[in-house]
DOKOL-898935 format. One record per atom (N, C-alpha, C): x, y, z. Coordinates in steps of 0.02 Angstrom, whole numbers, padded with zeros to 5 digits, always signed. Example, Ala and Ser with C-alpha at 12.3 -4.5 7.8 and 13.67 -1.06 7.14 Angstrom:
2
+00660-00284+00390+00615-00225+00390+00660-00165+00390+00642-00112+00354+00684-00053+00357+00645+00002+00394
END
This chain:
471
-00279-00705+02673-00350-00679+02657-00392-00729+02621-00453-00743+02644-00496-00791+02616-00526-00762+02547-00555-00811+02504-00573-00793+02441-00631-00744+02441-00678-00747+02490-00733-00702+02488-00714-00630+02503-00663-00620+02545-00634-00553+02556-00604-00527+02498-00564-00574+02462-00521-00551+02408-00570-00531+02347-00628-00559+02344-00670-00544+02287-00702-00475+02296-00707-00451+02363-00736-00386+02377-00686-00332+02384-00618-00348+02376-00569-00302+02383-00561-00255+02320-00562-00189+02337-00549-00139+02283-00485-00098+02297-00435-00104+02259-00371-00068+02273-00388+00010+02267-00429+00023+02221-00445+00096+02214-00480+00121+02274-00533+00083+02301-00566+00107+02361-00522+00109+02422-00478+00063+02422-00432+00056+02478-00389+00117+02478-00359+00139+02426-00318+00201+02418-00360+00262+02439-00420+00271+02412-00457+00326+02426-00475+00337+02502-00482+00276+02530-00497+00280+02607-00441+00304+02646-00373+00299+02620-00318+00325+02653-00302+00395+02637-00339+00427+02591-00329+00495+02572-00379+00543+02609-00356+00599+02625-00401+00645+02664-00395+00714+02634-00446+00740+02595-00500+00705+02573-00483+00668+02509-00525+00616+02489-00513+00579+02426-00522+00630+02365-00475+00622+02319-00478+00667+02262-00467+00630+02195-00513+00594+02175-00509+00554+02113-00509+00601+02057-00470+00585+01999-00468+00629+01944-00496+00592+01881-00546+00621+01849-00565+00591+01787-00514+00603+01731-00489+00553+01695-00440+00568+01647-00447+00508+01589-00417+00525+01530-00421+00480+01480-00363+00428+01483-00365+00375+01444-00314+00331+01445-00243+00359+01420-00253+00407+01375-00195+00443+01349-00159+00487+01402-00197+00511+01451-00170+00554+01508-00140+00501+01555-00171+00448+01568-00147+00394+01613-00076+00373+01585-00075+00363+01521-00008+00345+01490+00049+00399+01497+00020+00462+01497+00070+00517+01508+00098+00517+01574+00056+00504+01623+00079+00498+01694+00126+00441+01700+00119+00381+01671+00165+00325+01672+00234+00348+01641+00229+00381+01581+00285+00402+01546+00325+00455+01589+00290+00503+01621+00331+00551+01659+00364+00520+01720+00337+00467+01749+00363+00431+01804+00425+00395+01782+00421+00361+01720+00478+00322+01692+00534+00371+01678+00512+00429+01649+00566+00475+01634+00605+00500+01697+00572+00503+01753+00606+00527+01813+00648+00472+01838+00630+00408+01836+00669+00355+01859+00733+00347+01820+00722+00356+01751+00783+00347+01710+00827+00408+01721+00805+00466+01717+00849+00525+01727+00886+00526+01792+00852+00502+01845+00887+00509+01907+00919+00439+01925+00917+00398+01884+00953+00326+01888+00925+00295+01951+00864+00296+01963+00836+00261+02021+00819+00188+02001+00844+00145+02040+00828+00076+02035+00768+00057+02072+00709+00049+02048+00647+00036+02090+00621-00028+02063+00584-00058+02115+00543-00119+02101+00477-00095+02081+00447-00121+02022+00386-00099+01999+00329-00154+02007+00271-00130+02031+00211-00169+02032+00165-00144+01981+00145-00185+01930+00103-00151+01881+00042-00199+01865-00011-00164+01848-00068-00193+01812-00093-00137+01765-00084-00153+01702-00094-00100+01654-00144-00127+01602-00170-00079+01567-00221-00100+01508-00178-00140+01458-00220-00182+01416-00184-00218+01362-00158-00174+01307-00103-00193+01279-00072-00156+01225-00003-00148+01230+00035-00150+01176+00107-00143+01168+00130-00079+01195+00092-00028+01184+00113+00041+01201+00128+00045+01277+00093+00009+01321+00103+00010+01389+00164-00029+01409+00171-00088+01377+00228-00132+01388+00289-00102+01363+00289-00059+01314+00356-00030+01292+00383+00021+01344+00342+00051+01389+00364+00097+01435+00407+00053+01489+00383-00005+01504+00415-00046+01551+00478-00071+01523+00483-00091+01459+00544-00111+01422+00592-00050+01423+00566+00011+01411+00609+00068+01407+00645+00077+01475+00612+00069+01528+00643+00078+01596+00695+00022+01603+00681-00039+01590+00724-00095+01601+00788-00086+01561+00782-00063+01499+00841-00060+01458+00884+00006+01475+00855+00054+01505+00893+00118+01522+00936+00109+01588+00915+00063+01632+00947+00059+01698+01007+00006+01695+01060+00020+01725+01115-00028+01719+01104-00089+01756+01074-00084+01815+01064-00149+01857+00996-00174+01840+00983-00243+01854+00921-00274+01841+00861-00238+01880+00806-00230+01842+00744-00204+01878+00694-00258+01886+00668-00266+01947+00617-00318+01960+00548-00285+01947+00513-00320+01904+00446-00296+01887+00389-00355+01905+00346-00342+01950+00292-00385+01965+00233-00368+01925+00217-00416+01883+00167-00407+01831+00103-00441+01862+00054-00398+01884-00006-00427+01920-00063-00439+01862-00090-00498+01873-00140-00519+01824-00200-00553+01863-00259-00539+01845-00318-00569+01882-00322-00638+01858-00329-00689+01901-00334-00755+01882-00394-00765+01839-00390-00805+01789-00441-00819+01740-00500-00863+01775-00558-00840+01762-00622-00876+01793-00632-00940+01762-00630-00937+01693-00646-00998+01652-00590-01004+01607-00584-01063+01582-00531-01082+01528-00545-01039+01470-00493-01006+01441-00499-00973+01378-00516-00893+01388-00534-00875+01453-00552-00807+01467-00488-00758+01475-00486-00711+01432-00429-00671+01427-00421-00626+01483-00356-00614+01504-00345-00559+01559-00334-00491+01525-00334-00444+01569-00333-00372+01547-00271-00342+01556-00221-00368+01586-00162-00335+01604-00110-00347+01556-00055-00304+01556-00001-00312+01509+00039-00373+01526+00059-00412+01475+00098-00475+01485+00165-00463+01465+00213-00474+01508+00282-00472+01500+00306-00545+01499+00357-00558+01451+00380-00627+01447+00419-00641+01512+00408-00700+01542+00441-00719+01607+00516-00718+01596+00549-00684+01646+00622-00679+01652+00635-00678+01725+00703-00684+01743+00715-00682+01817+00692-00611+01844+00688-00558+01806+00667-00495+01838+00598-00476+01824+00561-00514+01782+00491-00504+01771+00450-00558+01805+00417-00545+01859+00384-00601+01894+00307-00591+01888+00269-00646+01879+00201-00644+01871+00168-00655+01934+00123-00604+01954+00084-00614+02012+00012-00622+01994-00017-00683+02010-00087-00691+01994-00129-00676+02051-00186-00631+02042-00229-00611+02089-00292-00653+02091-00327-00663+02141-00390-00697+02147-00442-00664+02104-00487-00704+02078-00543-00670+02035-00580-00619+02075-00587-00562+02049-00612-00501+02086-00647-00458+02037-00709-00443+02058-00749-00400+02012-00729-00329+02012-00686-00311+02059-00662-00244+02066-00593-00234+02037-00545-00279+02059-00479-00273+02037-00473-00274+01959-00514-00321+01927-00509-00332+01862-00528-00265+01819-00557-00215+01850-00570-00153+01822-00523-00096+01840-00468-00117+01874-00419-00068+01900-00350-00076+01873-00315-00020+01868-00242-00023+01847-00200+00013+01889-00143-00006+01894-00096+00028+01941-00021+00023+01922+00019+00071+01945+00089+00071+01938+00120+00089+02005+00158+00047+02040+00189+00063+02102+00261+00056+02096+00296+00111+02109+00371+00114+02108+00395+00115+02176+00439+00070+02197+00466+00066+02263+00539+00065+02261+00567+00114+02296+00642+00117+02306+00655+00158+02368+00719+00151+02396+00734+00191+02458+00734+00265+02448+00741+00289+02384+00742+00360+02374+00672+00385+02358+00628+00345+02326+00576+00372+02291+00519+00319+02287+00457+00331+02311+00401+00286+02305+00344+00322+02273+00303+00297+02232+00242+00327+02204+00194+00272+02183+00131+00301+02176+00078+00255+02162+00035+00295+02103+00019+00262+02048-00030+00288+02003-00087+00236+01998-00147+00254+02008-00197+00208+02021-00257+00234+01978-00290+00191+01942-00350+00210+01897-00405+00154+01904-00467+00179+01901-00520+00137+01904-00564+00144+01844-00579+00091+01812-00629+00096+01750-00702+00087+01771-00742+00140+01767-00812+00137+01791-00845+00085+01747-00903+00059+01778-00949+00020+01743-00988+00060+01687-01000+00023+01630-01032+00055+01570-01100+00079+01592-01131+00124+01548-01199+00150+01563-01247+00087+01565-01298+00096+01603-01348+00045+01602-01385+00042+01540-01410-00017+01516-01445-00018+01455-01510+00017+01457-01537+00030+01518-01605+00064+01522-01592+00138+01513-01530+00161+01522-01519+00232+01514-01521+00253+01441-01560+00305+01425-01569+00326+01352-01511+00367+01331-01475+00336+01280-01423+00372+01250-01429+00371+01174-01426+00428+01149-01435+00438+01075-01380+00394+01041-01394+00365+00986-01347+00325+00946-01304+00372+00910-01238+00364+00915-01186+00405+00887-01161+00454+00931-01197+00465+00997-01170+00509+01050-01138+00474+01105-01125+00413+01099-01095+00369+01151-01020+00389+01157-00997+00411+01211-00928+00424+01222-00900+00380+01277-00839+00357+01270-00811+00314+01320-00800+00348+01387-00823+00315+01446-00816+00349+01507-00742+00358+01529-00728+00415+01564-00659+00423+01580-00642+00381+01640-00573+00367+01646-00548+00328+01699-00549+00376+01761-00560+00347+01823-00555+00385+01882-00491+00369+01918-00451+00420+01926-00379+00403+01941-00357+00445+02004-00300+00423+02032-00268+00461+02092-00194+00446+02086-00154+00492+02105-00082+00480+02116-00060+00499+02181-00012+00472+02211+00010+00495+02275+00084+00465+02282+00120+00501+02328+00191+00483+02347+00189+00467+02424+00132+00470+02452+00121+00460+02526+00136+00389+02545+00189+00374+02580+00211+00305+02605+00154+00262+02631+00114+00286+02681+00067+00248+02712+00016+00222+02669-00004+00266+02617-00055+00245+02567-00024+00189+02520+00035+00202+02499+00069+00153+02460+00074+00087+02492+00100+00089+02550+00105+00025+02594+00041-00014+02601-00015+00027+02614-00076-00008+02623-00101-00034+02559-00094-00007+02502-00116-00029+02438-00073-00093+02424-00009-00092+02436+00038-00154+02422+00011-00207+02465-00002-00194+02531-00026-00251+02570-00086-00282+02545-00135-00241+02513-00199-00260+02489-00186-00309+02423-00132-00284+02386-00117-00332+02328-00089-00397+02349-00041-00395+02396-00007-00454+02422-00061-00501+02450-00108-00474+02491-00160-00514+02515-00206-00548+02465-00215-00518+02407-00262-00546+02363-00232-00593+02307-00164-00607+02318-00132-00648+02270-00149-00720+02278-00142-00761+02230-00157-00832+02238-00098-00867+02271-00100-00926+02300-00048-00954+02342+00010-00971+02295+00007-00987+02229+00060-01008+02191+00095-00947+02159+00080-00886+02174+00108-00827+02146+00184-00821+02166+00221-00782+02127+00291-00768+02138+00309-00746+02212+00373-00759+02226+00395-00736+02292+00390-00660+02297+00368-00638+02357+00357-00567+02364+00419-00532+02397+00423-00466+02387+00480-00429+02415+00486-00435+02490+00540-00425+02519+00545-00430+02591+00497-00385+02631+00467-00409+02687+00419-00377+02719+00437-00313+02759+00504-00310+02765+00528-00254+02804+00543-00193+02762+00521-00189+02703+00530-00131+02656+00480-00077+02681+00511-00021+02691+00467+00039+02712+00478+00100+02659+00422+00125+02642+00425+00182+02589+00450+00247+02632+00487+00289+02598+00510+00351+02630+00449+00389+02658+00456+00411+02724+00395+00448+02749+00390+00518+02723+00442+00550+02699+00438+00617+02672+00474+00615+02604+00437+00620+02545+00465+00624+02482+00518+00676+02471+00566+00667+02434+00621+00717+02420+00590+00769+02376+00597+00834+02398+00567+00888+02365+00601+00898+02294+00665+00889+02285+00692+00896+02222+00665+00846+02174+00653+00780+02194+00628+00734+02152+00551+00751+02130+00519+00778+02183+00444+00792+02170+00439+00848+02117+00490+00899+02127+00487+00952+02072+00504+00924+02004+00549+00879+02005+00567+00844+01935+00508+00802+01909+00474+00772+01949+00416+00734+01928+00368+00779+01901+00352+00839+01939+00297+00881+01911+00317+00908+01845+00385+00928+01831+00406+00951+01772+00395+00898+01718+00413+00835+01730+00401+00780+01678+00328+00773+01665+00285+00779+01715+00213+00773+01695+00187+00832+01655+00216+00889+01670+00188+00946+01628+00212+00938+01558+00279+00915+01549+00304+00906+01484+00270+00853+01441+00251+00795+01474+00215+00746+01444+00143+00767+01427+00110+00805+01469+00046+00830+01454+00047+00879+01393+00097+00918+01393+00110+00965+01332+00113+00924+01265+00146+00865+01272+00150+00825+01212+00084+00799+01194+00041+00778+01239-00025+00758+01224-00068+00817+01191-00059+00875+01224-00101+00934+01196-00078+00952+01124-00013+00946+01108+00015+00960+01045-00011+00909+00994-00017+00839+01014-00042+00787+00972-00116+00803+00960-00153+00814+01013-00224+00834+01001-00241+00895+00957-00194+00944+00967-00202+01004+00925-00183+00988+00848-00136+00942+00836-00116+00927+00770-00170+00889+00738-00206+00843+00775-00258+00804+00743-00317+00851+00730-00330+00893+00777-00386+00939+00764-00374+00987+00706-00312+01011+00700-00301+01053+00645-00302+01013+00576-00279+00954+00583-00277+00912+00519-00356+00896+00498-00397+00882+00550-00468+00869+00536-00496+00931+00506-00483+00993+00535-00514+01056+00511-00492+01072+00444-00425+01052+00428-00401+01065+00359-00439+01021+00311-00447+00961+00333-00485+00917+00284-00557+00941+00270-00590+00963+00326-00659+00989+00321-00656+01047+00276-00610+01089+00286-00607+01157+00248-00594+01142+00177-00555+01088+00162-00539+01070+00097-00602+01045+00061-00637+01002+00099-00704+00980+00071-00751+01036+00056-00758+01085+00105-00803+01140+00094-00780+01184+00032-00714+01192+00029-00686+01229-00028-00698+01195-00092-00697+01132-00094-00707+01092-00154-00781+01098-00171-00821+01095-00124-00897+01102-00138-00914+01169-00165-00881+01218-00130-00889+01287-00155-00863+01297-00228-00813+01266-00246-00789+01270-00318-00837+01238-00361-00864+01179-00340-00910+01147-00386-00979+01192-00393-00995+01223-00334-01058+01262-00337-01045+01321-00384-00983+01360-00374-00969+01413-00417-00966+01396-00495-00938+01337-00504-00935+01320-00578-01005+01308-00603-01044+01273-00558-01113+01258-00580-01150+01320-00596-01146+01371-00551-01179+01431-00557-01154+01470-00621-01092+01466-00629-01058+01495-00691-01090+01469-00751-01094+01403-00756-01126+01372-00812-01196+01384-00826-01238+01386-00764-01307+01406-00771-01315+01477-00801-01269+01528-00774-01277+01594-00800-01260+01598-00875-01211+01556-00895-01189+01557-00963-01244+01530-01005-01274+01476-00988-01326+01444-01028-01383+01489-01028-01403+01524-00979-01457+01571-00981-01446+01632-01025-01380+01652-01020-01363+01713-01060-01362+01704-01139-01348+01645-01157-01341+01634-01228-01408+01645-01268-01463+01615-01244-01530+01630-01282-01549+01704-01275-01533+01734-01214-01553+01807-01207-01510+01845-01262-01451+01831-01273-01405+01866-01320-01438+01860-01393-01461+01796-01409-01488+01785-01477-01553+01822-01479-01596+01823-01429-01658+01862-01428-01650+01937-01439-01596+01965-01403-01581+02033-01411-01562+02050-01480-01524+02005-01510-01500+02018-01578-01558+02017-01629-01603+01968-01613-01663+01962-01663-01705+02023-01655-01714+02048-01594-01754+02110-01583-01722+02166-01617-01654+02175-01612-01620+02230-01640-01630+02229-01717-01624+02170-01750-01627+02163-01817-01702+02177-01843-01752+02161-01800-01820+02171-01820-01839+02247-01823-01797+02284-01786-01810+02361-01792-01785+02391-01855-01754+02352-01900-01727+02382-01964-01784+02410-02004-01782+02468-02037-01840+02488-02075-01834+02456-02146-01783+02428-02168-01776+02400-02237-01781+02327-02233-01809+02299-02176-01816+02226-02173-01875+02198-02218-01848+02147-02252-01902+02113-02296-01938+02062-02261-01995+02041-02287-02043+01991-02254-02002+01925-02234-01968+01894-02285-01935+01830-02270-01883+01837-02207-01850+01895-02204-01798+01907-02154-01838+01920-02090-01889+01958-02093-01932+01966-02030-01959+01898-02005-01979+01853-02048-02000+01789-02025-01950+01748-01997-01885+01752-02026-01832+01715-02001-01815+01741-01927-01815+01807-01915-01793+01828-01848-01851+01816-01802-01910+01817-01822-01963+01796-01776-01960+01725-01757-01937+01680-01806-01928+01615-01789-01872+01606-01738-01819+01645-01749-01761+01645-01701-01784+01659-01634-01826+01713-01627-01850+01732-01563-01891+01672-01530-01933+01646-01571-01974+01592-01546-01932+01534-01523-01876+01512-01564-01832+01463-01544-01800+01470-01481-01770+01534-01475-01729+01554-01414-01773+01555-01346-01838+01576-01354-01882+01581-01307-01897+01503-01280-01906+01464-01327-01917+01391-01315-01857+01363-01275-01798+01384-01299-01737+01363-01268-01728+01383-01199-01744+01453-01188-01745+01481-01122-01794+01444-01070-01853+01431-01098-01899+01401-01060-01881+01328-01044-01846+01297-01090-01822+01224-01080-01768+01224-01028-01724+01273-01033-01667+01279-00977-01699+01289-00906-01740+01337-00901-01770+01351-00834-01807+01290-00805-01851+01259-00851-01887+01205-00828-01838+01142-00809-01787+01134-00853-01737+01083-00833-01703+01101-00771-01683+01159-00755-01651+01176-00696-01693+01162-00634-01756+01190-00640-01801+01182-00584-01813+01099-00570-01822+01064-00623-01833+00993-00614-01771+00961-00576-01711+00978-00602-01650+00954-00577-01642+00971-00496-01657+01039-00482-01651+01055-00415-01699+01019-00369-01756+01012-00394-01814+00974-00361-01793+00900-00350-01761+00872-00405-01738+00804-00396-01685+00796-00350-01635+00836-00346-01577+00838-00299-01600+00841-00232-01654+00887-00218-01672+00901-00151-01719+00844-00121-01752+00811-00164-01802+00760-00139-01784+00688-00155-01728+00678-00190-01710+00613-00218-01689+00565-00161-01656+00590-00109-01640+00544-00057-01692+00515-00022-01745+00555-00016-01807+00527+00022-01860+00504-00027-01849+00496-00084-01898+00468-00131-01902+00396-00123-01961+00363-00124-01970+00297-00109-01947+00258-00174-01931+00194-00166-01917+00150-00224-01978+00108-00234-01986+00088-00295-02043+00050-00313-02022-00008-00358-02051-00063-00358-02039-00118-00404-02076-00107-00465-02041-00107-00522-02071-00089-00586-02057-00152-00633-02100-00159-00684-02098-00204-00734-02088-00165-00800-02030-00176-00833-02012-00136-00894-02064-00146-00943-02097-00205-00950-02148-00216-00999-02210-00177-00990-02217-00148-00926-02279-00106-00911-02265-00036-00932-02201-00014-00938-02182+00060-00945-02160+00073-01013-02108+00032-01034-02070+00053-01098-02114+00053-01160-02158+00002-01177-02196+00003-01241-02233+00069-01248-02266+00092-01194-02306+00154-01197-02270+00212-01219-02209+00220-01188-02164+00276-01203-02142+00273-01279-02121+00216-01295-02098+00209-01367-02152+00224-01413-02212+00206-01397-02266+00216-01446-02278+00299-01447-02269+00333-01391-02275+00401-01390-02226+00438-01440-02162+00408-01443-02112+00436-01486-02109+00411-01558-02160+00364-01574-02160+00343-01643-02178+00398-01687-02222+00441-01684-02234+00497-01730-02176+00541-01745-02134+00557-01687-02076+00601-01687-02024+00563-01734-02015+00496-01721-01969+00455-01759-01988+00455-01835-02051+00444-01852-02073+00438-01923-02066+00507-01956-02079+00558-01919-02068+00624-01950-01992+00641-01971-01947+00612-01932-01877+00611-01951-01851+00563-01997-01902+00515-02008-01879+00454-02052-01836+00405-02017-01847+00398-01958-01811+00345-01914-01854+00293-01898-01823+00230-01903-01863+00171-01885-01849+00157-01807-01908+00158-01773-01905+00149-01698-01939+00082-01683-01905+00041-01643-01934-00027-01626-01910-00042-01555-01946-00092-01522-01932-00113-01454-01937-00184-01450-01905-00219-01398-01912-00286-01383-01906-00292-01306-01961-00302-01273-01962-00304-01196-02005-00361-01176-01974-00419-01161-02012-00482-01141-02051-00467-01079-02116-00493-01077-02157-00487-01025-02137-00525-00964-02103-00581-00970-02087-00625-00915-02027-00604-00876-01995-00545-00892-01943-00528-00852-01955-00506-00782-01911-00516-00733-01928-00495-00662-01936-00423-00654-01964-00403-00597-01971-00329-00588-01902-00303-00560-01892-00236-00564-01830-00207-00544-01846-00146-00497-01795-00129-00459-01803-00068-00415-01789-00003-00457-01831+00049-00442-01818+00109-00470-01856+00167-00429-01834+00225-00434-01868+00283-00401-01940+00286-00426-01983+00297-00382-02055+00305-00404-02064+00354-00464-02083+00330-00516-02089+00371-00579-02025+00383-00612-01971+00351-00585-01905+00363-00618-01895+00332-00685-01918+00268-00690-01910+00233-00754-01936+00272-00814-01990+00299-00805-02021+00339-00864-01975+00397-00883-01945+00433-00835-01898+00484-00847-01833+00461-00881-01811+00402-00859-01754+00373-00887-01765+00357-00956-01815+00324-00976-01835+00299-01046-01843+00362-01088-01879+00410-01068-01894+00472-01106-01830+00508-01123-01786+00517-01075-01721+00552-01087-01679+00519-01137-01674+00449-01128-01629+00413-01178-01661+00412-01244-01724+00402-01250-01752+00402-01319-01751+00466-01351-01763+00521-01314-01756+00588-01339-01688+00597-01375-01638+00582-01334-01566+00594-01359-01554+00549-01422-01575+00482-01419-01561+00442-01481-01595+00466-01542-01658+00485-01537-01699+00510-01595-01661+00576-01619-01645+00617-01571-01617+00687-01588-01555+00684-01625-01513+00636-01606-01441+00635-01638-01433+00578-01691-01495+00550-01709-01495+00499-01768-01521+00528-01831-01488+00541-01884-01508+00566-01944-01565+00525-01978-01594+00558-02029-01647+00527-02066-01623+00468-02099-01660+00412-02096-01642+00345-02122-01612+00299-02067-01599+00327-02013-01569+00286-01956-01618+00245-01919-01591+00213-01867-01634+00161-01829-01617+00174-01755-01671+00161-01717-01664+00162-01642-01699+00098-01613-01668+00064-01576-01695+00005-01540-01696+00003-01469-01745-00015-01433-01753-00019-01363-01760-00089-01347-01716-00119-01305-01716-00191-01285-01703-00201-01213-01730-00249-01186-01713-00268-01115-01699-00342-01104-01656-00355-01054-01637-00427-01043-01619-00429-00967-01611-00488-00942-01585-00499-00875-01510-00515-00876-01473-00480-00837-01396-00492-00843-01377-00492-00764-01365-00552-00742-01343-00561-00670-01400-00542-00621-01382-00493-00580-01426-00466-00531-01463-00406-00554-01458-00391-00623-01494-00326-00646-01533-00345-00705-01585-00305-00717-01622-00299-00778-01591-00247-00815-01570-00261-00876-01534-00216-00921-01588-00187-00971-01584-00117-00982-01622-00082-01032-01568-00052-01080-01570-00073-01139-01526-00048-01188-01559-00005-01242-01533+00055-01253-01560+00098-01303-01502+00111-01354-01512+00081-01414-01459+00087-01466-01481+00120-01526-01436+00160-01554-01455+00205-01610-01394+00200-01660-01413+00219-01727-01360+00229-01779-01343+00303-01793-01343+00344-01738-01329+00412-01741-01261+00433-01753-01247+00493-01738-01181+00525-01748-01132+00501-01707-01150+00470-01646-01098+00441-01602-01059+00491-01561-01018+00467-01515-00980+00512-01471-00909+00486-01469-00865+00535-01474-00797+00518-01466-00778+00490-01402-00727+00447-01405-00712+00414-01336-00693+00457-01278-00655+00514-01298-00637+00557-01246-00696+00601-01220-00752+00601-01255-00811+00638-01233-00861+00595-01195-00854+00531-01196-00904+00489-01161-00913+00505-01089-00851+00519-01052-00862+00531-00979-00899+00596-00963-00903+00643-01013-00929+00709-01005-01002+00707-01015-01031+00658-01046-01103+00661-01069-01150+00669-01008-01122+00647-00947-01169+00646-00891-01162+00712-00849-01119+00754-00873-01116+00821-00844-01171+00868-00856-01189+00908-00809-01243+00957-00817-01225+01007-00875-01271+01018-00919-01266+01066-00981-01222+01040-01035-01194+00982-01031-01152+00956-01084-01191+00931-01146-01177+00953-01206-01211+00934-01266-01160+00915-01317-01175+00862-01356-01135+00848-01409-01140+00889-01464-01088+00914-01491-01081+00968-01540-01085+00933-01609-01130+00955-01649-01132+00923-01717-01166+00981-01760-01143+00985-01824-01177+01032-01873-01242+01002-01899-01252+00937-01888-01311+00905-01917-01372+00904-01869-01363+00927-01806-01413+00928-01763-01423+00996-01731-01482+01009-01709-01495+01072-01671-01496+01059-01597-01448+01084-01562-01443+01074-01495-01470+01129-01456-01498+01180-01491-01515+01240-01456-01577+01230-01408-01616+01185-01427-01680+01172-01383-01662+01125-01322-01608+01100-01316-01593+01052-01266-01551+01083-01209-01574+01077-01144-01534+01104-01090-01471+01063-01070-01466+01003-01097-01412+00963-01083-01408+00935-01014-01471+00921-00985-01476+00893-00916-01509+00823-00912-01533+00799-00972-01559+00736-00968-01521+00676-00941-01458+00669-00959-01422+00618-00941-01398+00622-00865-01392+00686-00845-01379+00702-00781-01435+00678-00732-01493+00687-00756-01556+00662-00719-01558+00588-00716-01543+00558-00772-01539+00482-00778-01488+00452-00726-01430+00484-00724-01376+00454-00679-01395+00460-00604-01427+00515-00591-01444+00529-00520-01501+00481-00500-01550+00466-00545-01603+00421-00527-01578+00349-00519-01526+00329-00554-01498+00264-00550-01458+00259-00484-01421+00308-00469-01385+00306-00405-01432+00295-00344-01487+00327-00343-01538+00319-00289-01557+00247-00282-01567+00213-00333-01592+00139-00331-01542+00090-00334-01478+00108-00331-01428+00061-00337-01410+00032-00402-01432+00069-00454-01420+00049-00526-01361+00089-00554-01344+00082-00616-01297+00118-00649-01304+00118-00728-01268+00156-00762-01276+00160-00832-01206+00158-00870-01199+00126-00922-01135+00127-00961-01150+00147-01031-01098+00168-01070-01104+00193-01132-01051+00161-01179-01070+00145-01238-01025+00126-01292-01038+00164-01353-00993+00193-01381-01005+00236-01442-00943+00249-01480-00951+00260-01546-00898+00283-01592-00929+00338-01636-00890+00384-01658-00917+00432-01702-00938+00406-01770-00994+00422-01790-01025+00405-01854-01049+00329-01855-01043+00298-01799-01066+00228-01797-01125+00215-01747-01147+00268-01711-01201+00260-01662-01174+00250-01590-01226+00244-01547-01215+00242-01478-01258+00190-01441-01235+00159-01387-01270+00113-01354-01274+00133-01274-01330+00150-01247-01338+00164-01176-01371+00101-01141-01334+00079-01088-01357+00019-01057-01378+00040-00984-01435+00036-00970-01462+00050-00897-01466-00016-00860-01436-00017-00802-01440-00075-00756-01486-00063-00697-01538-00096-00689-01580-00089-00628-01578-00150-00587-01567-00147-00520-01569-00205-00481-01629-00243-00479-01627-00310-00483-01681-00351-00482-01714-00357-00414-01781-00357-00412-01818-00367-00347-01820-00441-00336-01780-00460-00278-01774-00532-00265-01829-00558-00224-01849-00521-00171-01903-00547-00125-01932-00486-00087-01989-00501-00056-02024-00446-00016-01978-00428+00045-01938-00474+00066-01899-00460+00127-01845-00407+00108-01829-00400+00043-01773-00353+00026-01798-00290+00006-01861-00274+00020-01895-00210-00003-01852-00152+00022-01833-00106-00021-01798-00050-00009-01847+00012+00004-01826+00048+00057-01869+00112+00069-01828+00168+00070
END
């Protein structure tokens, strides 16, 4: 056969032309492997010594089936391993490679745009002959619109037969397309059985069903495992949601309980003016607390819902921090706290959620002033550290126990202290700070000791160039 004819030869089309009518089957590589395994099972169980002609996909899993057959049969088994000849030096073949032995012979096929996309297993013996043939279709054209993430591998088109004339014609086509230097071919007088043995065919069908059941069981196991993982994630999310809602209800119930108590005491006929004033003040404080909780919850829900789509902006700390510190100066002076800042104007800009830096500084300053007793100090400083601009808020307040530090970013968590009034705080400020930093690629760290003060260090990624603008 000349090279031009060999390049146009398709083993798959050749086999289909012999079938009446042609019946190609779309199947996955896993199903093709199950067909190979069922055939090997039959050859081993019936102790059939067959010559194999193979061209299989790359991978040890395919090769292991051939080794399994060789090791299970007492007499040597000849396997012709067909490979498409390389077009250029260094171009890899697609067929299974078996180490050369007297029983494993390499057959090189001429370069062919069809055969290189085809796989086959031919079993030849006086008792039983069969053919498994698969064709790998061309990939979708680039002009075809396919949504990203919805691309699925195309199935193999396959056919199987035990019809002797089809197998002999396919074998002739393979022999004709081989290169001149290929291994010696089997005797030309070999003839496949014209009528397959019915008992062997029944056994083959049973093996195929068994192997397909194995595939179905494996797929079912994988699907169940995936569903269990998804259910576990949903259950975990539901637990978090339930716990969050429970905390919300508890936080909202507390000021209502205090207000109800105050109203009950105000109804007392023997209430003195100082007592009445104290209970009215309690009502006022608890109303403020309730309002603060509701406002904080609404702000947090709004933030969580829109944060992912909030744009980032390049901010200069020197443009934001001094104004906020000046706003808190009267509050600090009223408590007898020294408040100061050092923010160099020459520092680079940093990424943050639009309007987020202001919220971060306000929440950190509010906490530091709140938990610092009279006569204490609060400093706000910034510096460059590696790829980040650091904003440090340091105070000489009551501090936080080491075991409590991981909890300070949880919703509704408040440091308990007899020297501070936590009733007006919803305990959501540091949760907001952490979420804002996650969105822009920053983070926050805490150092603190009881009665020695706390240091909150915010790290914001530096804006390197316009090309790195984050949206």
